[in-house]
N, CA and C atoms of all chains as a GROMACS GRO file, in nm:
protein
  654
    1LYS      N    1  33.739   7.374  13.892
    1LYS     CA    2  33.641   7.474  13.849
    1LYS      C    3  33.705   7.612  13.858
    2ASN      N    4  33.684   7.695  13.756
    2ASN     CA    5  33.739   7.829  13.756
    2ASN      C    6  33.624   7.928  13.744
    3GLU      N    7  33.588   7.982  13.858
    3GLU     CA    8  33.480   8.080  13.858
    3GLU      C    9  33.524   8.211  13.792
    4VAL      N   10  33.652   8.240  13.795
    4VAL     CA   11  33.703   8.365  13.740
    4VAL      C   12  33.830   8.340  13.660
    5GLU      N   13  33.834   8.397  13.541
    5GLU     CA   14  33.948   8.382  13.451
    5GLU      C   15  34.003   8.519  13.417
    6GLN      N   16  34.134   8.534  13.425
    6GLN     CA   17  34.197   8.659  13.388
    6GLN      C   18  34.284   8.640  13.265
    7SER      N   19  34.294   8.747  13.187
    7SER     CA   20  34.386   8.745  13.073
    7SER      C   21  34.438   8.885  13.048
    8PRO      N   22  34.564   8.896  13.001
    8PRO     CA   23  34.658   8.786  12.987
    8PRO      C   24  34.716   8.746  13.123
    9GLN      N   25  34.791   8.637  13.125
    9GLN     CA   26  34.859   8.596  13.249
    9GLN      C   27  34.979   8.686  13.275
   10ASN      N   28  35.051   8.720  13.168
   10ASN     CA   29  35.169   8.804  13.179
   10ASN      C   30  35.162   8.912  13.072
   11LEU      N   31  35.211   9.028  13.106
   11LEU     CA   32  35.202   9.141  13.015
   11LEU      C   33  35.324   9.230  13.034
   12THR      N   34  35.393   9.260  12.925
   12THR     CA   35  35.505   9.353  12.928
   12THR      C   36  35.472   9.470  12.839
   13ALA      N   37  35.494   9.591  12.890
   13ALA     CA   38  35.459   9.710  12.814
   13ALA      C   39  35.571   9.814  12.826
   14GLN      N   40  35.577   9.901  12.727
   14GLN     CA   41  35.668  10.014  12.732
   14GLN      C   42  35.603  10.126  12.812
   15GLU      N   43  35.684  10.200  12.881
   15GLU     CA   44  35.631  10.314  12.956
   15GLU      C   45  35.549  10.404  12.865
   16GLY      N   46  35.434  10.444  12.912
   16GLY     CA   47  35.346  10.532  12.836
   16GLY      C   48  35.235  10.459  12.763
   17GLU      N   49  35.246  10.328  12.748
   17GLU     CA   50  35.144  10.253  12.675
   17GLU      C   51  35.014  10.243  12.755
   18PHE      N   52  34.905  10.224  12.681
   18PHE     CA   53  34.773  10.199  12.739
   18PHE      C   54  34.760  10.049  12.760
   19ILE      N   55  34.719  10.010  12.881
   19ILE     CA   56  34.716   9.868  12.917
   19ILE      C   57  34.574   9.827  12.951
   20THR      N   58  34.537   9.706  12.908
   20THR     CA   59  34.407   9.650  12.944
   20THR      C   60  34.426   9.509  12.999
   21ILE      N   61  34.365   9.485  13.113
   21ILE     CA   62  34.362   9.352  13.174
   21ILE      C   63  34.216   9.309  13.184
   22ASN      N   64  34.188   9.185  13.147
   22ASN     CA   65  34.051   9.138  13.140
   22ASN      C   66  34.020   9.034  13.246
   23CYS      N   67  33.892   9.032  13.286
   23CYS     CA   68  33.844   8.937  13.386
   23CYS      C   69  33.706   8.890  13.343
   24SER      N   70  33.691   8.759  13.324
   24SER     CA   71  33.561   8.700  13.292
   24SER      C   72  33.521   8.605  13.405
   25TYR      N   73  33.392   8.599  13.432
   25TYR     CA   74  33.349   8.515  13.544
   25TYR      C   75  33.221   8.441  13.509
   26SER      N   76  33.190   8.341  13.587
   26SER     CA   77  33.079   8.252  13.552
   26SER      C   78  32.975   8.239  13.662
   27VAL      N   79  32.991   8.311  13.772
   27VAL     CA   80  32.897   8.299  13.883
   27VAL      C   81  32.829   8.433  13.909
   28GLY      N   82  32.718   8.426  13.981
   28GLY     CA   83  32.651   8.549  14.021
   28GLY      C   84  32.732   8.620  14.128
   29ILE      N   85  32.738   8.751  14.119
   29ILE     CA   86  32.819   8.826  14.214
   29ILE      C   87  32.742   8.947  14.266
   30SER      N   88  32.786   8.995  14.381
   30SER     CA   89  32.733   9.121  14.431
   30SER      C   90  32.826   9.237  14.396
   31ALA      N   91  32.953   9.204  14.377
   31ALA     CA   92  33.050   9.307  14.338
   31ALA      C   93  33.176   9.240  14.285
   32LEU      N   94  33.254   9.317  14.213
   32LEU     CA   95  33.384   9.268  14.162
   32LEU      C   96  33.491   9.364  14.209
   33HIS      N   97  33.601   9.308  14.254
   33HIS     CA   98  33.712   9.387  14.306
   33HIS      C   99  33.835   9.371  14.218
   34TRP      N  100  33.907   9.479  14.203
   34TRP     CA  101  34.041   9.473  14.143
   34TRP      C  102  34.142   9.503  14.251
   35LEU      N  103  34.243   9.415  14.262
   35LEU     CA  104  34.347   9.427  14.363
   35LEU      C  105  34.482   9.439  14.295
   36GLN      N  106  34.576   9.502  14.365
   36GLN     CA  107  34.712   9.515  14.314
   36GLN      C  108  34.807   9.453  14.416
   37GLN      N  109  34.891   9.360  14.370
   37GLN     CA  110  34.988   9.299  14.460
   37GLN      C  111  35.129   9.334  14.414
   38HIS      N  112  35.203   9.400  14.502
   38HIS     CA  113  35.339   9.442  14.469
   38HIS      C  114  35.437   9.328  14.493
   39PRO      N  115  35.558   9.340  14.438
   39PRO     CA  116  35.656   9.230  14.447
   39PRO      C  117  35.681   9.182  14.590
   40GLY      N  118  35.670   9.269  14.687
   40GLY     CA  119  35.690   9.226  14.826
   40GLY      C  120  35.578   9.143  14.881
   41GLY      N  121  35.466   9.141  14.812
   41GLY     CA  122  35.354   9.057  14.854
   41GLY      C  123  35.233   9.132  14.905
   42GLY      N  124  35.250   9.258  14.944
   42GLY     CA  125  35.137   9.333  14.997
   42GLY      C  126  35.030   9.357  14.891
   43ILE      N  127  34.905   9.353  14.933
   43ILE     CA  128  34.792   9.368  14.841
   43ILE      C  129  34.713   9.493  14.878
   44VAL      N  130  34.677   9.568  14.775
   44VAL     CA  131  34.598   9.689  14.793
   44VAL      C  132  34.472   9.676  14.708
   45SER      N  133  34.361   9.715  14.765
   45SER     CA  134  34.236   9.713  14.689
   45SER      C  135  34.228   9.839  14.604
   46LEU      N  136  34.206   9.822  14.472
   46LEU     CA  137  34.200   9.936  14.381
   46LEU      C  138  34.056   9.984  14.360
   47PHE      N  139  33.970   9.890  14.327
   47PHE     CA  140  33.831   9.924  14.295
   47PHE      C  141  33.737   9.817  14.348
   48MET      N  142  33.615   9.859  14.381
   48MET     CA  143  33.504   9.768  14.399
   48MET      C  144  33.393   9.816  14.307
   49LEU      N  145  33.344   9.726  14.220
   49LEU     CA  146  33.246   9.763  14.118
   49LEU      C  147  33.125   9.674  14.127
   50SER      N  148  33.007   9.732  14.112
   50SER     CA  149  32.889   9.648  14.094
   50SER      C  150  32.820   9.681  13.962
   51SER      N  151  32.856   9.794  13.902
   51SER     CA  152  32.805   9.829  13.770
   51SER      C  153  32.888   9.942  13.713
   52GLY      N  154  32.882   9.957  13.579
   52GLY     CA  155  32.938  10.075  13.515
   52GLY      C  156  33.088  10.084  13.516
   53LYS      N  157  33.136  10.198  13.559
   53LYS     CA  158  33.277  10.235  13.542
   53LYS      C  159  33.322  10.318  13.660
   54LYS      N  160  33.449  10.298  13.700
   54LYS     CA  161  33.509  10.383  13.802
   54LYS      C  162  33.647  10.425  13.757
   55LYS      N  163  33.689  10.544  13.800
   55LYS     CA  164  33.819  10.599  13.760
   55LYS      C  165  33.889  10.652  13.884
   56HIS      N  166  34.020  10.621  13.890
   56HIS     CA  167  34.101  10.676  13.998
   56HIS      C  168  34.238  10.704  13.940
   57GLY      N  169  34.265  10.832  13.919
   57GLY     CA  170  34.392  10.868  13.858
   57GLY      C  171  34.404  10.811  13.718
   58ARG      N  172  34.510  10.732  13.695
   58ARG     CA  173  34.530  10.673  13.562
   58ARG      C  174  34.464  10.537  13.547
   59LEU      N  175  34.395  10.493  13.649
   59LEU     CA  176  34.329  10.363  13.647
   59LEU      C  177  34.180  10.377  13.621
   60ILE      N  178  34.131  10.291  13.533
   60ILE     CA  179  33.987  10.288  13.502
   60ILE      C  180  33.941  10.143  13.509
   61ALA      N  181  33.830  10.119  13.575
   61ALA     CA  182  33.774   9.984  13.581
   61ALA      C  183  33.632   9.988  13.529
   62THR      N  184  33.598   9.888  13.448
   62THR     CA  185  33.462   9.878  13.394
   62THR      C  186  33.408   9.738  13.420
   63ILE      N  187  33.278   9.728  13.424
   63ILE     CA  188  33.215   9.598  13.440
   63ILE      C  189  33.088   9.592  13.356
   64ASN      N  190  33.067   9.478  13.290
   64ASN     CA  191  32.945   9.451  13.215
   64ASN      C  192  32.880   9.329  13.281
   65ILE      N  193  32.777   9.353  13.359
   65ILE     CA  194  32.714   9.247  13.436
   65ILE      C  195  32.650   9.142  13.345
   66GLN      N  196  32.588   9.188  13.236
   66GLN     CA  197  32.521   9.094  13.144
   66GLN      C  198  32.622   8.999  13.080
   67GLU      N  199  32.737   9.053  13.043
   67GLU     CA  200  32.839   8.970  12.977
   67GLU      C  201  32.933   8.904  13.077
   68LYS      N  202  32.918   8.935  13.205
   68LYS     CA  203  33.004   8.881  13.311
   68LYS      C  204  33.152   8.904  13.278
   69HIS      N  205  33.182   9.031  13.258
   69HIS     CA  206  33.317   9.067  13.216
   69HIS      C  207  33.354   9.203  13.276
   70SER      N  208  33.480   9.212  13.318
   70SER     CA  209  33.532   9.338  13.368
   70SER      C  210  33.670   9.363  13.308
   71SER      N  211  33.703   9.490  13.293
   71SER     CA  212  33.836   9.527  13.246
   71SER      C  213  33.897   9.630  13.337
   72LEU      N  214  34.029   9.621  13.350
   72LEU     CA  215  34.107   9.722  13.420
   72LEU      C  216  34.200   9.786  13.318
   73HIS      N  217  34.191   9.917  13.306
   73HIS     CA  218  34.276   9.990  13.212
   73HIS      C  219  34.373  10.078  13.288
   74ILE      N  220  34.494  10.086  13.236
   74ILE     CA  221  34.594  10.178  13.291
   74ILE      C  222  34.637  10.269  13.177
   75THR      N  223  34.615  10.398  13.194
   75THR     CA  224  34.659  10.492  13.091
   75THR      C  225  34.799  10.544  13.126
   76ALA      N  226  34.876  10.576  13.022
   76ALA     CA  227  35.011  10.631  13.041
   76ALA      C  228  35.089  10.551  13.144
   77SER      N  229  35.106  10.423  13.116
   77SER     CA  230  35.167  10.332  13.213
   77SER      C  231  35.308  10.377  13.252
   78HIS      N  232  35.344  10.341  13.374
   78HIS     CA  233  35.472  10.381  13.434
   78HIS      C  234  35.535  10.260  13.500
   79PRO      N  235  35.668  10.254  13.509
   79PRO     CA  236  35.732  10.140  13.574
   79PRO      C  237  35.678  10.110  13.714
   80ARG      N  238  35.634  10.210  13.786
   80ARG     CA  239  35.580  10.183  13.921
   80ARG      C  240  35.446  10.110  13.917
   81ASP      N  241  35.387  10.098  13.798
   81ASP     CA  242  35.263  10.019  13.785
   81ASP      C  243  35.293   9.869  13.780
   82SER      N  244  35.421   9.833  13.769
   82SER     CA  245  35.459   9.692  13.763
   82SER      C  246  35.414   9.621  13.890
   83ALA      N  247  35.331   9.521  13.872
   83ALA     CA  248  35.270   9.451  13.986
   83ALA      C  249  35.186   9.337  13.929
   84VAL      N  250  35.128   9.260  14.020
   84VAL     CA  251  35.028   9.160  13.980
   84VAL      C  252  34.891   9.218  14.009
   85TYR      N  253  34.804   9.212  13.911
   85TYR     CA  254  34.668   9.266  13.925
   85TYR      C  255  34.572   9.147  13.933
   86ILE      N  256  34.490   9.149  14.038
   86ILE     CA  257  34.404   9.036  14.069
   86ILE      C  258  34.259   9.079  14.064
   87CYS      N  259  34.179   9.000  13.997
   87CYS     CA  260  34.034   9.019  13.992
   87CYS      C  261  33.971   8.928  14.099
   88ALA      N  262  33.881   8.981  14.178
   88ALA     CA  263  33.817   8.902  14.283
   88ALA      C  264  33.666   8.924  14.280
   89LEU      N  265  33.592   8.815  14.289
   89LEU     CA  266  33.447   8.823  14.286
   89LEU      C  267  33.393   8.814  14.428
   90ALA      N  268  33.298   8.899  14.459
   90ALA     CA  269  33.233   8.894  14.591
   90ALA      C  270  33.092   8.843  14.574
   91GLY      N  271  33.064   8.728  14.631
   91GLY     CA  272  32.930   8.672  14.630
   91GLY      C  273  32.902   8.624  14.770
   92ASN      N  274  32.884   8.493  14.785
   92ASN     CA  275  32.874   8.439  14.920
   92ASN      C  276  33.012   8.413  14.980
   93GLN      N  277  33.114   8.434  14.900
   93GLN     CA  278  33.252   8.437  14.947
   93GLN      C  279  33.332   8.508  14.840
   94PHE      N  280  33.463   8.517  14.859
   94PHE     CA  281  33.548   8.575  14.756
   94PHE      C  282  33.606   8.465  14.668
   95TYR      N  283  33.603   8.489  14.536
   95TYR     CA  284  33.672   8.404  14.440
   95TYR      C  285  33.780   8.488  14.374
   96PHE      N  286  33.903   8.438  14.374
   96PHE     CA  287  34.014   8.516  14.322
   96PHE      C  288  34.064   8.460  14.190
   97GLY      N  289  34.095   8.548  14.097
   97GLY     CA  290  34.167   8.508  13.978
   97GLY      C  291  34.313   8.482  14.012
   98THR      N  292  34.385   8.422  13.918
   98THR     CA  293  34.526   8.390  13.942
   98THR      C  294  34.617   8.510  13.919
   99GLY      N  295  34.561   8.618  13.866
   99GLY     CA  296  34.639   8.740  13.854
   99GLY      C  297  34.702   8.759  13.717
  100THR      N  298  34.727   8.884  13.686
  100THR     CA  299  34.800   8.923  13.565
  100THR      C  300  34.926   8.994  13.610
  101SER      N  301  35.040   8.940  13.570
  101SER     CA  302  35.168   9.000  13.608
  101SER      C  303  35.207   9.104  13.503
  102LEU      N  304  35.212   9.229  13.544
  102LEU     CA  305  35.244   9.340  13.454
  102LEU      C  306  35.384   9.392  13.481
  103THR      N  307  35.461   9.406  13.375
  103THR     CA  308  35.592   9.469  13.383
  103THR      C  309  35.595   9.586  13.286
  104VAL      N  310  35.623   9.704  13.336
  104VAL     CA  311  35.633   9.823  13.252
  104VAL      C  312  35.779   9.862  13.243
  105ILE      N  313  35.829   9.864  13.120
  105ILE     CA  314  35.971   9.891  13.096
  105ILE      C  315  35.992  10.039  13.066
  106PRO      N  316  36.092  10.101  13.130
  106PRO     CA  317  36.117  10.245  13.105
  106PRO      C  318  36.159  10.271  12.960
  107ASP      N  319  34.764  10.571  16.338
  107ASP     CA  320  34.767  10.510  16.207
  107ASP      C  321  34.684  10.381  16.206
  108GLY      N  322  34.576  10.380  16.126
  108GLY     CA  323  34.494  10.260  16.118
  108GLY      C  324  34.554  10.163  16.020
  109GLY      N  325  34.542  10.033  16.050
  109GLY     CA  326  34.595   9.935  15.957
  109GLY      C  327  34.582   9.794  16.009
  110ILE      N  328  34.640   9.705  15.933
  110ILE     CA  329  34.636   9.563  15.967
  110ILE      C  330  34.779   9.511  15.962
  111THR      N  331  34.821   9.445  16.067
  111THR     CA  332  34.959   9.398  16.077
  111THR      C  333  34.962   9.247  16.091
  112GLN      N  334  35.069   9.190  16.038
  112GLN     CA  335  35.093   9.048  16.051
  112GLN      C  336  35.235   9.028  16.100
  113SER      N  337  35.252   8.928  16.181
  113SER     CA  338  35.387   8.894  16.224
  113SER      C  339  35.396   8.743  16.248
  114PRO      N  340  35.516   8.687  16.229
  114PRO     CA  341  35.633   8.753  16.174
  114PRO      C  342  35.624   8.764  16.022
  115LYS      N  343  35.722   8.828  15.961
  115LYS     CA  344  35.725   8.839  15.815
  115LYS      C  345  35.769   8.706  15.754
  116TYR      N  346  35.865   8.640  15.818
  116TYR     CA  347  35.912   8.509  15.775
  116TYR      C  348  35.906   8.415  15.895
  117LEU      N  349  35.870   8.291  15.869
  117LEU     CA  350  35.858   8.195  15.977
  117LEU      C  351  35.906   8.059  15.928
  118PHE      N  352  35.989   7.996  16.008
  118PHE     CA  353  36.040   7.865  15.973
  118PHE      C  354  35.984   7.764  16.071
  119ARG      N  355  35.941   7.653  16.020
  119ARG     CA  356  35.880   7.552  16.105
  119ARG      C  357  35.944   7.417  16.077
  120LYS      N  358  35.967   7.345  16.184
  120LYS     CA  359  36.015   7.208  16.166
  120LYS      C  360  35.894   7.118  16.146
  121GLU      N  361  35.915   7.010  16.075
  121GLU     CA  362  35.804   6.916  16.054
  121GLU      C  363  35.754   6.866  16.190
  122GLY      N  364  35.621   6.859  16.202
  122GLY     CA  365  35.562   6.812  16.326
  122GLY      C  366  35.530   6.920  16.426
  123GLN      N  367  35.574   7.043  16.398
  123GLN     CA  368  35.550   7.155  16.488
  123GLN      C  369  35.423   7.229  16.450
  124ASN      N  370  35.355   7.282  16.551
  124ASN     CA  371  35.249   7.379  16.527
  124ASN      C  372  35.311   7.519  16.532
  125VAL      N  373  35.262   7.608  16.447
  125VAL     CA  374  35.306   7.747  16.454
  125VAL      C  375  35.184   7.837  16.444
  126THR      N  376  35.194   7.954  16.508
  126THR     CA  377  35.084   8.049  16.506
  126THR      C  378  35.126   8.178  16.440
  127LEU      N  379  35.044   8.221  16.343
  127LEU     CA  380  35.066   8.346  16.272
  127LEU      C  381  34.972   8.451  16.331
  128SER      N  382  35.028   8.569  16.354
  128SER     CA  383  34.952   8.674  16.418
  128SER      C  384  34.890   8.767  16.314
  129CYS      N  385  34.770   8.815  16.342
  129CYS     CA  386  34.704   8.916  16.260
  129CYS      C  387  34.627   9.010  16.353
  130GLU      N  388  34.660   9.137  16.345
  130GLU     CA  389  34.596   9.239  16.429
  130GLU      C  390  34.550   9.355  16.342
  131GLN      N  391  34.429   9.407  16.372
  131GLN     CA  392  34.381   9.524  16.300
  131GLN      C  393  34.322   9.625  16.398
  132ASN      N  394  34.344   9.754  16.366
  132ASN     CA  395  34.287   9.860  16.450
  132ASN      C  396  34.192   9.947  16.367
  133LEU      N  397  34.130   9.883  16.268
  133LEU     CA  398  34.037   9.952  16.178
  133LEU      C  399  33.893   9.942  16.227
  134ASN      N  400  33.872   9.874  16.336
  134ASN     CA  401  33.738   9.850  16.391
  134ASN      C  402  33.651   9.769  16.295
  135HIS      N  403  33.715   9.681  16.220
  135HIS     CA  404  33.642   9.598  16.125
  135HIS      C  405  33.585   9.475  16.196
  136ASP      N  406  33.464   9.438  16.155
  136ASP     CA  407  33.402   9.319  16.213
  136ASP      C  408  33.455   9.190  16.149
  137ALA      N  409  33.481   9.194  16.019
  137ALA     CA  410  33.516   9.071  15.947
  137ALA      C  411  33.666   9.060  15.928
  138MET      N  412  33.716   8.938  15.944
  138MET     CA  413  33.857   8.910  15.922
  138MET      C  414  33.870   8.778  15.848
  139TYR      N  415  33.981   8.765  15.773
  139TYR     CA  416  33.998   8.651  15.682
  139TYR      C  417  34.144   8.605  15.683
  140TRP      N  418  34.163   8.478  15.658
  140TRP     CA  419  34.296   8.423  15.632
  140TRP      C  420  34.296   8.357  15.495
  141TYR      N  421  34.400   8.392  15.416
  141TYR     CA  422  34.418   8.335  15.283
  141TYR      C  423  34.555   8.271  15.272
  142ARG      N  424  34.563   8.176  15.184
  142ARG     CA  425  34.690   8.116  15.149
  142ARG      C  426  34.715   8.143  15.002
  143GLN      N  427  34.841   8.177  14.968
  143GLN     CA  428  34.877   8.202  14.829
  143GLN      C  429  34.995   8.113  14.792
  144ASP      N  430  34.976   8.034  14.687
  144ASP     CA  431  35.083   7.951  14.631
  144ASP      C  432  35.116   8.001  14.492
  145PRO      N  433  35.240   7.980  14.446
  145PRO     CA  434  35.280   8.030  14.315
  145PRO      C  435  35.187   7.980  14.205
  146GLY      N  436  35.144   8.071  14.119
  146GLY     CA  437  35.060   8.035  14.006
  146GLY      C  438  34.915   8.010  14.040
  147GLN      N  439  34.878   8.028  14.166
  147GLN     CA  440  34.739   8.007  14.205
  147GLN      C  441  34.680   8.134  14.264
  148GLY      N  442  34.550   8.143  14.257
  148GLY     CA  443  34.483   8.255  14.322
  148GLY      C  444  34.481   8.237  14.473
  149LEU      N  445  34.444   8.343  14.543
  149LEU     CA  446  34.429   8.335  14.687
  149LEU      C  447  34.321   8.234  14.722
  150ARG      N  448  34.346   8.154  14.824
  150ARG     CA  449  34.247   8.056  14.868
  150ARG      C  450  34.212   8.082  15.014
  151LEU      N  451  34.084   8.076  15.042
  151LEU     CA  452  34.033   8.111  15.174
  151LEU      C  453  34.051   7.994  15.272
  152ILE      N  454  34.113   8.024  15.386
  152ILE     CA  455  34.134   7.922  15.487
  152ILE      C  456  34.021   7.927  15.591
  153TYR      N  457  34.007   8.042  15.654
  153TYR     CA  458  33.903   8.066  15.753
  153TYR      C  459  33.859   8.212  15.743
  154TYR      N  460  33.737   8.238  15.787
  154TYR     CA  461  33.694   8.375  15.801
  154TYR      C  462  33.607   8.390  15.924
  155SER      N  463  33.600   8.514  15.972
  155SER     CA  464  33.521   8.545  16.091
  155SER      C  465  33.443   8.672  16.063
  156GLN      N  466  33.314   8.667  16.085
  156GLN     CA  467  33.231   8.785  16.061
  156GLN      C  468  33.206   8.864  16.188
  157ILE      N  469  33.235   8.801  16.302
  157ILE     CA  470  33.210   8.867  16.430
  157ILE      C  471  33.291   8.796  16.538
  158VAL      N  472  33.314   8.866  16.648
  158VAL     CA  473  33.390   8.807  16.758
  158VAL      C  474  33.325   8.677  16.805
  159ASN      N  475  33.412   8.581  16.838
  159ASN     CA  476  33.370   8.450  16.890
  159ASN      C  477  33.295   8.366  16.789
  160ASP      N  478  33.311   8.398  16.662
  160ASP     CA  479  33.248   8.317  16.557
  160ASP      C  480  33.341   8.311  16.437
  161PHE      N  481  33.356   8.194  16.376
  161PHE     CA  482  33.436   8.182  16.256
  161PHE      C  483  33.387   8.061  16.176
  162GLN      N  484  33.416   8.064  16.047
  162GLN     CA  485  33.373   7.958  15.956
  162GLN      C  486  33.490   7.909  15.874
  163LYS      N  487  33.484   7.783  15.835
  163LYS     CA  488  33.586   7.726  15.749
  163LYS      C  489  33.572   7.780  15.607
  164GLY      N  490  33.686   7.798  15.544
  164GLY     CA  491  33.689   7.831  15.402
  164GLY      C  492  33.712   7.706  15.320
  165ASP      N  493  33.770   7.725  15.204
  165ASP     CA  494  33.788   7.613  15.110
  165ASP      C  495  33.896   7.514  15.153
  166ILE      N  496  33.996   7.561  15.230
  166ILE     CA  497  34.111   7.475  15.260
  166ILE      C  498  34.143   7.479  15.409
  167ALA      N  499  34.045   7.457  15.494
  167ALA     CA  500  34.063   7.470  15.638
  167ALA      C  501  34.138   7.353  15.703
  168GLU      N  502  34.147   7.240  15.636
  168GLU     CA  503  34.208   7.123  15.699
  168GLU      C  504  34.353   7.149  15.735
  169GLY      N  505  34.387   7.119  15.861
  169GLY     CA  506  34.524   7.140  15.907
  169GLY      C  507  34.548   7.277  15.966
  170TYR      N  508  34.443   7.359  15.973
  170TYR     CA  509  34.453   7.494  16.028
  170TYR      C  510  34.349   7.512  16.138
  171SER      N  511  34.377   7.605  16.231
  171SER     CA  512  34.277   7.643  16.329
  171SER      C  513  34.290   7.792  16.357
  172VAL      N  514  34.180   7.852  16.402
  172VAL     CA  515  34.178   7.995  16.431
  172VAL      C  516  34.102   8.019  16.560
  173SER      N  517  34.114   8.142  16.609
  173SER     CA  518  34.032   8.188  16.720
  173SER      C  519  33.999   8.334  16.697
  174ARG      N  520  33.889   8.381  16.755
  174ARG     CA  521  33.853   8.522  16.743
  174ARG      C  522  33.795   8.566  16.877
  175GLU      N  523  33.885   8.579  16.972
  175GLU     CA  524  33.844   8.618  17.108
  175GLU      C  525  33.830   8.769  17.122
  176LYS      N  526  33.901   8.842  17.036
  176LYS     CA  527  33.893   8.988  17.037
  176LYS      C  528  33.866   9.037  16.896
  177LYS      N  529  33.800   9.150  16.884
  177LYS     CA  530  33.767   9.204  16.752
  177LYS      C  531  33.894   9.232  16.672
  178GLU      N  532  33.999   9.274  16.743
  178GLU     CA  533  34.120   9.319  16.675
  178GLU      C  534  34.209   9.206  16.628
  179SER      N  535  34.189   9.086  16.677
  179SER     CA  536  34.288   8.981  16.659
  179SER      C  537  34.228   8.854  16.601
  180PHE      N  538  34.300   8.793  16.506
  180PHE     CA  539  34.250   8.671  16.440
  180PHE      C  540  34.370   8.581  16.410
  181PRO      N  541  34.429   8.519  16.510
  181PRO     CA  542  34.549   8.437  16.487
  181PRO      C  543  34.516   8.305  16.417
  182LEU      N  544  34.610   8.262  16.336
  182LEU     CA  545  34.598   8.137  16.260
  182LEU      C  546  34.705   8.040  16.307
  183THR      N  547  34.665   7.920  16.345
  183THR     CA  548  34.761   7.816  16.381
  183THR      C  549  34.770   7.714  16.268
  184VAL      N  550  34.892   7.693  16.223
  184VAL     CA  551  34.918   7.590  16.123
  184VAL      C  552  34.962   7.466  16.199
  185THR      N  553  34.882   7.364  16.196
  185THR     CA  554  34.910   7.246  16.276
  185THR      C  555  34.995   7.145  16.199
  186SER      N  556  35.042   7.046  16.270
  186SER     CA  557  35.124   6.943  16.206
  186SER      C  558  35.041   6.859  16.108
  187ALA      N  559  34.910   6.872  16.116
  187ALA     CA  560  34.823   6.799  16.024
  187ALA      C  561  34.821   6.859  15.884
  188GLN      N  562  34.871   6.982  15.872
  188GLN     CA  563  34.878   7.046  15.740
  188GLN      C  564  35.002   6.992  15.669
  189LYS      N  565  34.979   6.914  15.565
  189LYS     CA  566  35.088   6.838  15.504
  189LYS      C  567  35.179   6.922  15.415
  190ASN      N  568  35.131   7.031  15.365
  190ASN     CA  569  35.211   7.115  15.276
  190ASN      C  570  35.196   7.261  15.316
  191PRO      N  571  35.253   7.300  15.429
  191PRO     CA  572  35.226   7.434  15.482
  191PRO      C  573  35.310   7.545  15.422
  192THR      N  574  35.413   7.512  15.346
  192THR     CA  575  35.498   7.616  15.290
  192THR      C  576  35.416   7.701  15.193
  193ALA      N  577  35.401   7.827  15.224
  193ALA     CA  578  35.318   7.916  15.142
  193ALA      C  579  35.329   8.058  15.198
  194PHE      N  580  35.263   8.149  15.129
  194PHE     CA  581  35.252   8.288  15.172
  194PHE      C  582  35.111   8.305  15.230
  195TYR      N  583  35.104   8.353  15.354
  195TYR     CA  584  34.976   8.364  15.422
  195TYR      C  585  34.939   8.511  15.438
  196LEU      N  586  34.818   8.544  15.396
  196LEU     CA  587  34.769   8.681  15.402
  196LEU      C  588  34.645   8.689  15.489
  197CYS      N  589  34.644   8.790  15.574
  197CYS     CA  590  34.529   8.819  15.657
  197CYS      C  591  34.463   8.945  15.602
  198ALA      N  592  34.333   8.953  15.612
  198ALA     CA  593  34.261   9.070  15.564
  198ALA      C  594  34.145   9.100  15.658
  199SER      N  595  34.095   9.222  15.649
  199SER     CA  596  33.977   9.259  15.727
  199SER      C  597  33.888   9.348  15.643
  200SER      N  598  33.760   9.352  15.679
  200SER     CA  599  33.665   9.440  15.610
  200SER      C  600  33.559   9.484  15.708
  201ILE      N  601  33.494   9.596  15.674
  201ILE     CA  602  33.391   9.650  15.763
  201ILE      C  603  33.280   9.546  15.783
  202GLY      N  604  33.237   9.489  15.670
  202GLY     CA  605  33.133   9.387  15.675
  202GLY      C  606  33.172   9.272  15.587
  203PRO      N  607  33.095   9.164  15.590
  203PRO     CA  608  33.131   9.044  15.512
  203PRO      C  609  33.146   9.073  15.364
  204TRP      N  610  33.263   9.034  15.309
  204TRP     CA  611  33.287   9.038  15.165
  204TRP      C  612  33.281   9.178  15.106
  205GLU      N  613  33.303   9.278  15.190
  205GLU     CA  614  33.318   9.414  15.137
  205GLU      C  615  33.467   9.440  15.108
  206THR      N  616  33.501   9.561  15.072
  206THR     CA  617  33.641   9.591  15.038
  206THR      C  618  33.732   9.546  15.150
  207GLN      N  619  33.830   9.466  15.115
  207GLN     CA  620  33.919   9.408  15.215
  207GLN      C  621  34.052   9.484  15.220
  208TYR      N  622  34.102   9.497  15.340
  208TYR     CA  623  34.232   9.557  15.364
  208TYR      C  624  34.326   9.444  15.407
  209PHE      N  625  34.437   9.433  15.337
  209PHE     CA  626  34.526   9.321  15.356
  209PHE      C  627  34.646   9.359  15.442
  210GLY      N  628  34.693   9.262  15.520
  210GLY     CA  629  34.818   9.276  15.590
  210GLY      C  630  34.934   9.248  15.495
  211PRO      N  631  35.057   9.267  15.541
  211PRO     CA  632  35.174   9.250  15.454
  211PRO      C  633  35.209   9.103  15.428
  212GLY      N  634  35.150   9.010  15.502
  212GLY     CA  635  35.172   8.869  15.477
  212GLY      C  636  35.284   8.808  15.560
  213THR      N  637  35.276   8.676  15.576
  213THR     CA  638  35.381   8.597  15.642
  213THR      C  639  35.419   8.483  15.550
  214ARG      N  640  35.550   8.470  15.526
  214ARG     CA  641  35.598   8.356  15.446
  214ARG      C  642  35.640   8.246  15.541
  215LEU      N  643  35.577   8.130  15.527
  215LEU     CA  644  35.606   8.015  15.613
  215LEU      C  645  35.684   7.912  15.533
  216LEU      N  646  35.793   7.866  15.591
  216LEU     CA  647  35.877   7.766  15.526
  216LEU      C  648  35.899   7.651  15.623
  217VAL      N  649  35.870   7.532  15.574
  217VAL     CA  650  35.892   7.414  15.657
  217VAL      C  651  36.028   7.355  15.628
  218LEU      N  652  36.104   7.333  15.734
  218LEU     CA  653  36.241   7.280  15.719
  218LEU      C  654  36.242   7.129  15.732
   0.00000   0.00000   0.00000
């Protein structure tokens, strides 16, 4: 069973490009989280969303509760954005997507 | 400096051995979690604790054990009953259950 699906699985972009990563889910949630995992393995929480849109620097996250869909956008992408981005659902426990591996080429 | 630490970074285990992974946080968080990450798979919950002296099994608790004797500490023991323990183990904490989680740097366990 896959409560959460991310797309694409892998993404390569040129520096400066606008990037979108998608997350669709099938269960009821109290919030949706976007996480960033760097090559060394450490994970950082980027956003927690329960509705609407949030922005932090060049990162924007949106969620549509009715459509059970969230997107993470990166504007003016940079090589340091290269990481795995993980969508996680918070309900009665956490459900994690398998992640989107992003590589930004200079 | 507030944060969550895990040790060791790399751990080697012989078959049949129990090993304990350390997780410590000084964020004053009530909830703590252990996850396992395998290549190509999402994080999977092993155990979680919402308060001292209490913990619950996650999706893949078989072959693992935990304790929560102190708020700051949530060690995970990988027992010999865990048939495929080679993986990356991540500990996390949050103020309350299932809120924004802060992750440790992880421990890579390799069975020899």
